Every structure is written in C-alpha cells, then in structure tokens.
N, C-alpha and C positions, 0 to 999 in steps of 0.2 A: 437199666435204662429207664429213666423217669417218663412220666406220660407225655411231657412236652417233646422230648427227644424222640419217642415212638411215633408221635403224630408227624414230627418233622420228617423222619425217615420214610413214612408212608407217603407224606406230601411230596417229597423229592421223586419218589417212583412215579406217582400221578402226574407230576409236572413234566417229567421225562417222556411219559406216555403221551401226554399233550403235545410235546414237542415232535414226537414221531408222527402224530396226526397232522400236525402243522406241515411237516416235512413232506408227507404224502400229498397234502392239499397243494403246496408250493409247487411240487414236481408236476402235479396234474395240470397246473396252470402255465408251466413253462416248457418242460422237456418230455412229458408222457407221449409216447407214441400212440396213434389212434386206436390201435388194436388193444392196447393196454388198458383202456377205460374200464372194461367189465371186471378183470381181477382187481384193479384199483379198488373199485366200489367195495369189494369183498374185503380187501386188506383194511380199508378205512373203518368198516363195520366191526371187523374183528378186534382191532386195536382200541376202537371206542368201547366195545363191549368189555374188554379186559379192563380198561381204566375205570369204567363205571363199577364194575364188580370189586374193584380194589377199594374205592372210596365209599362203597356202600356195605362193605363187609362187616360181619358181627365183631371181629377183632378191632376194626377202626371204631365202630359204634361204642364198644365198651370202653375202649381207651378215651374216646372223646367226652364221654359222660362222667368218666372218673377224673377227668383232668380238673384240677384246681389252680387256676393261674395265680401266680403271685406278683409278677411285675406288669407294668403297663403294656409292654410289648406282648407279654403273654396273654393279657386280657384282650388286646385288639385282635390277636390271632384265635383266640377262643371264640369271639364273637362272630368273626368272619367264617371260620371253619364250620360253627354250628349253622350258620345261614346256608353255606354250601352243602352241607350234608342233608339238611332238610329238603333243599332242592333236588339233590341227587337221588335221595331215597324215594322221592315222590314219583321218579320215572323208572318204570320196570326195565330190566336189562334188555330184554327182548325189544322194547321199543326204542330204546337208545340205539340198538343194532340196525333195526329197521330204518330209523330215521338217518343214520348215517349212511347206509347203503343207498336209500332213495335220493338223498340229496347228492350224494356223489354221481349217480347215474343221471340225475337232472342237470347237473353242471354240463355234462357232454351234450346232452339234447339241446340245452340253451345255446351252446357253442354253435351248433349246426343252424339252429333256427335264427340265430343273430346273423350269421354268416349269409344265409338265404333271405333274410328279412322277412320271415314268415312266422308270425306268432302262433298260427294254428299248429305248428309242429311242435311248439313248447307246451301248449295248453295242457295237453293229458298229464304231463310230468309235473307241471305247476299244481294241477288239481291235486295230485298225490301229496305234493309237499304241504299245500294249505290245509289238506285234511288232516295230515299228521301234526301240523302247528296247532290246528284247533284242539286236537287230542292232547298235545302237550300242554296247552293252557288249562285244560280240564285236570290234567294229573296234577298240575303245579297249584291250581286253585287261584281264585281272585275274588274281589268283592264287588266289583262293578261291571266290568267287561273283560272277555277272555283276552283283549289286547294288553289288559294290564300286566297280566302274567307274562307275556312275551316282552313287553317294554322293560319290565324290572329285571330282566336278564341282562339287558345292556346298561340300564341306567338305574341302579337300585333305588328304591323308595320314590320313584317317580311314577305319576299316574297318567292315564290317557286323559282325564279331565284337566290336569294341569298343563299338559302339552296342548290341548285344544285352545285353552285361554291364550296362552303365550303365541301360538301361532295365528290365531284370529286377530290379535292386536298386532303381530308382525305384518300381516296382509294389509291392515288399514294403513299402516306406516309406508311400506315398501312399495305397493302398487301405485299409490300417488308419487312417491319420489321417483320411480322409474319413468313415469310419465313427463316429469318436470326437468329431467336432465337433458343438457344439451352438451353433446360431446364437441371438443375442441379440434378434432382431426377426423379426416375421412381417409388419412393415409394408411395403407396396408403394406405388410411385408410381401415382397415378391422374390421369385427365384427359387433354386433348390437348395436346401440346407441339408448336407450330407448327414447320414445316420451316425457314423463314426465320430464325426465332429460334434454332434449334439450329444452324444453320450460322453466323450472326452470332457467337455465343458462342464456337463452335469455332475460327473465324478468328481470334478475338482471342487465344485461348490459344496457337494456333499461332504467331503473331507474338510473344507473350511468350517463347516457347521459343527464338526465334531465327529462324523461318522468314519469308523475305522474299517477298512477294507481287509484287515487281518481278522476281524471278526464279523465280517458281513460281506455281501455282494449285490450287485445290480444286474438284473436280467430284464428281458423283454417278455411281455405278455399282452392278452387281449384287453384286460382291464386292470390298470394299475393298483398294486396293494403292497402292503408290507406284512411279513410274518415273521415271528421271532421264535426261535426253539429254546433260547437261553439268553441272558444278558450278553454271552460271548458268541452268539450266532444269530445275526439278524439279516433277514432277506428282504431288499427292496426291489420293485419292478416298476417298469414305465413303458410307455409306448411311444413310437417316433412317427412324427408326419414329416416327410421331407419338403412340404410346401411351406413350413413355418415351424421355428424353434421353440416357441414359447410352450406349447403343450407338454413336450419331454421335459423341459427344465423345471416347469412349475410342478410336474407330476413327481419328479425326483425330490424337489424341495419339501413337498408334501409328505411323501412317503419317508423321507429321511426324518422329518420331525416325529412320526410314530417310531421309527427305529431308535432314535436317541432317547425317547421316554423308556423303551423296553431295555436298552443298554444301560440306561441310568438308574434302574432298579437295584437295590443293594443285593449284591450277590450272596452274602452271607445269610440272607433270608429266603434264598431260592427254595421252593418247595413250601413255602409258608405264604399267608395273605400279604405279610409286609414285603414280599418279593414280587407282588403282582400290581398292575394299574389299577387305579380305582374304578374307571367305568369308561365305556366308549366315548362318552361325552368329554371326559377329561382327555382321553386319547386324542380325539378330534382337535381339542383345543390346542394341544401342542403342535400339530401339524399345520392348523390353520393360522396359528401365531407366527409360524415361520413362512408360511406360503404367502399370506396377504398382508401382515404387518411389517414383515421383513422383505420377502422376495418381490413384493410389488410396490416397494417404497422407493422414494427418490434417493435417500441415501445409498441404498444397495446398488442401484444402477450408477450412481456417482463413483462408486468403488469398483464396479465390475463392468460396465458397458464397454469400456475400451478394450478390455481383455476379450469380450465376446466378439468384438469387431475383428480381432486377430484371427479367430475361428472362421469367420465369414466375411472377409475383407471386401469381396465384389458385392455381395447381397446386401451389406449394411453401410456401404461405402456413402450413399447419399442420405443415409437416416441419422439424423442427429440424436443425441442422448434424450433431449426433450420430446422429441417426436416419439422415439422408441417408448419412453415413459407413458406418453399418451395412448399409443397404440395398445400397450400392455393393459392400461387401466380403462380402456374404452367400455362403456356401457351399452350393451347391445343384446337383446334376447337372441339366445341360440338353444338349439334343440338339446344338446349334451350337457347333463349337470356337471361334470368334471372339468369341462372347459368353460364354464360359465363365468360371468363377472361377478364381483362381489355383492352387487345390488339384487341381481336376479338369482344368485344361488339359493337363498332360503325358499323362494318360490318353487324351485325345483324339488326341494326336499318336502315342503309342505304338501305338494300334489302327490307324492309317493305315500306320505304319512296317511293321507285322506283315503288313498285307495287301499292300501293294505289293511288299514282299519276296517274298511268295509268288507273286504274279503274275509277277514277273520271273524268279524260279526255276522257273517253269512247273508250280507246285505248286497253283495255283487257277484254274479256269475263270472267265472274266469273268462269265459268267451267274450264278455263286454268290456274287458280291460282296455283294449286298444281305443275303442271309441271314447270311453270315459277319459282316458289319458289324453287323447288329442283335444278334447273339449276343454279340459283343465289347462292344457297348454295355451289354447286360444283365450281362455278367460283371464288368465294370470299374467301370460307373457306376450299375448297378442300374434302368437305364431302357431302353425299347425304342422307337426312333423310329417314330411312326405312319405315316410315308410316307418315299418316297425323297428328296423335297426336304429334309427335316430329317435325313436319313440320308446315304446314299452319294453324293448329288448335290450336296451342299452347297458343295464346293470346287471351284474352277476348275483346280487343278494339274495333274491327269492329262490333262485335255483339251489343255493347253498342252505337254505332253510333260515336264513337270517332275517326273520320277520319280527319288527319291532326296533330294528337297527336304525333305520332312516332318520328318526327324529333327533339322534344323537350327533348328527352333523350340523344341524343349526344349534343345538345347545352348545356344541363344541365353539362356534362362532360366538355366542354370548359369553361362554367362559374365557375364550381368548381375549375379548374385549377388556373384561375385568382384570386378567392377569397382565395385560400389556400396560394398563394405566398403572399397576403396581410396579412393574418393571421400569417405567419411565421415571418413576419417583426414585427408585434405587440407581437408576443409571441416566442421569440428566444428560451425559455426554454421548448417549448411545448413537445418535445420528453421524457425530463426527468419527466416532469409532468405526461404524459400519462403513462410512465413506472411504475410511482407510484400509477397507478390505478385512477388518476383524469381524469375526462372527461367533467364535467359541465362547466368548464371554456370555453369550445369550444362553447357550446351553448350560453353562455353569450356573446361571441364575435359575434356570428351569429345574435343574437338579435340586438345588436348595430349596425352591419354593414348592416344588410339586413331587419330582421323582423319588426322593429320599423316604417319603411316608409310605410308600405302597399303599395298602388299603387301611391306614390306620384311621383316615377320615373319609366320609362320604364327600361327594363333590361340592355340595352346597356349604357345609361346614368349613372345608378347606378354603374355599373362595372367600368367605366371610373372614376366616382368619387372616388371610393374606391382604385383604382389601379394607378390612375394619369397616364393612359396610354390609347390610342385608343384600342378597341376591337380587338383581334386577336386569331386565333387558335393555335398560336405558343406556349403559355404555356402549352397547353394540349399536343401536339405532343412532345415538348421538355421533358415534364415529362415522357410520355411512352417510348421514346428512352432512355432517363437516367435511368429509373428502369429496363427496359427490355433488352435494346441492349447493352449498354456501360457497365453495371453491372449485367448480367443476374443472378437472383436469389442470389446476394451477398449482 
C-alpha cells in the first residue's frame, strides 16, 4: 500500500470516529434522557481521545512525512493533512479528553440555566470552558492575540484584526440603515399553527431543495443545528413555535443548506481533505444563500405560498401573498439571533464576537457577560433583553467550546452575496424557475461551484475564482441596501 492509500485509510478511520462524536452530540441535543448526561460526557471524551491518538500517532506522522504527492489532488490533500497534523499534535491527548468532557457537561448545565433563565447557574461551567479555550490557544500558538488561534479553527487564514476591520465597517453601514428603514406592514400572523403541519410543510421544502430522507432526518431540539456523520447520513433539527410558522420553516431551510453541502462532498474522497467542507464561513454561506436569497425571496413565495395556505387555511385565509412576504421580510430588532431579520442579523454576530474576544483576551470576567450583552443590544439594536434566556443564554456555542465560531456567520452572509451574484449570471431565469416550484437546480449549481472542491481551496481564493473579483463586503451591503433601503418591502 502506498503512502497516499495508507493516509486515506487512517483518514477514513478518523472521519468515522468524528462521525461517532457527532452522533453522540446529536443524540445529546435530541433524545438523550436527563440521567444519561454524565456517562455521555465520558463517552464523548473517550472517542475524542481515541481519534486524537490516531491522527497524532507515530505511524501517521512517519507516513505523512514520507508522502511525496504526485497529482494536484494529492498535493492538496498533503497540504491540508499537514495543517491538520500540526494542529492536532499541538494538543496533548489528555487536554483533548478534558476539553471534550468539560464541554459535554457544560451543554447540560447550559440547558438548565437557559430553561430557568439564570446565567449564574451557567457561569461556573463557562469559566471552565473559557479557561480551557485560552489554554487551547496557547497550545496552538498565535502571532497577535489568543483569539487568532481559535478563529483559525473555523475560518483558516483569517485573523482577528481582519474581522475587526470588516465588522467595524459593517456597523457603520448597518446601524444607520436600520434607523432609515420604514416597514410597509404592521400586520402579524395570528392563530395557532400546528406542529405536525409545520414539520410536514418544512420536510416537503427540504426535499424540493434536494435533501433525501433516505440519507437524513429531521428532529426537534432546543437550538436548531445540522450535523453530518457521512455524506450519506445528515441530521437536521429545528424548533416549532405554534404561534407562527416562519421560525420552523426558515430553520429547516437554513439547516438543509448545511446538510446539502455535506451531502454534496465527493464520497470517493471521504477520509481526505477533499471530502471535507472548506470552512464554517463557507458552510454558512450555503445555508444563508438558501435561507435569505431563496427562502425569503418573492419568487419562492410565488411558488409555495398557496401550498402553505393549504396547511393553514384558516390562519392564512385573510393574509395575501404580498402581505405574507412583507411580514416575512419585516425589519424589526429582536432579541434572538436565529430569528432576526437580514439587516439586524450581523449586529447580533458582531456583539458575540466582541464579547468572546474580550473573554479570551481575559479582558472580561464571565460574571459581567449579562450586563455587557444587554448594553451592546441597546447600543446596536435599541432593545434590552428582559431576561437571560432571551439574552446571553440563547446560544449553545460557548457551552460546546465553539469559541471563534460566531464571526463565520457574518462571513457566510458576505460569501453568500458573492456566490449569489455568480449564480444569477449562470441562471438568469432563476426567478421564473423558483416561482414554478423548482429548487434542486440551485443545489446542482452549489455542488459544481463549491461542494465538489472539498478543501482544495481556501474560502477567499475560491470566491475570487467563482466571481473573477477580489473579496469584498460590498456585494453584501449593496444587497441589503437595495432590498431594504432603496425599495423597502416592495
């Protein structure tokens, strides 16, 4: 067996072990009985340690160092394998096990604290997670700030200073834009929207997008997410509010966007970097592309609103398609990030970035998070959360140890704007096709443009290759202004 095949064999084992970890995490967020939390943390820690030992073993190191790639595919794999190995070898196995166990336990504490809307219950667990995250940054190394090391985990080759420039510029654009917008409707949805009807319609849309329930499933959870164990096993989740159907549907469209990316990765490269997604920013670009540019578009509802009315004939009887579109695209500051509109969404992300950066740089005591969170909400969005559940306890990320993740949400919106402009050039008839109920051709385009490449490119080089232009936030801010300022709700 040659070196590449040896590395691929080890890579497949590591990928399957990661799939087991994802399965344990998925179960913890969906079906795990309360008393199973403690053994679950030990299970996650054990599998994480086994996987880490595999990809830092002497056999793996020797094989990787002796590998002399011939083809472009092998060269791309070798480059990314070396990056991953240097990252993995920097973390002691004992640390990986401790981090996995601590975060698994923290998730359960977060759930209780969120349910009781009491941040003080979560603070001790969060201190442990943040201390370990700082330790992780020290192990990994950085040039300017510990946050760089953590950010690089989710968006390779991106620095804190780059994000600061982008986000400061965004605030200057979006806060005035938010103040200038005048909504066309005050109408709201009323009545009770049954859970089964919401889920049934959402499943249908997911299938139209290209999601296969033969290789995936949809379940309920506290915080919607997608996890994939393999291109042939993709799990999406949502939550249902019976007072309105938009949250569930948009959650499903968003998470299906993630799942389609994972399902679209080349199976023949499973276990290699060419069978993995580029970055969390690129992941988010796929889901936000679907959620905002398709799911919140006029053509989409021209094609599907009448069908939605068949699920809720009484509740939507007096709501026209135009009114529904205006309700869906209403700009109004809200407390919860995942339910926020397109204009305020990046402000939610910027707030989180600024807080977690301060935490990692040891400039903010954990106990002061609620007060700072509420102050930033008031400064950026003009509203103050009435409690911790609607404030600093709404996201699961910190309990999972996903520090450095939040910036990728806004990067994803920026990437999606660039990708959508390229998509429109390739499919000038997209509006009429979507109005006729066609959606799968969009997934086909994404497969060709993004999914098929795996990690062959970094995010920005791939975007430049697709758009024939250097990376810029301008397509994103231009889109927001065009839709919400120049033609509000029209």
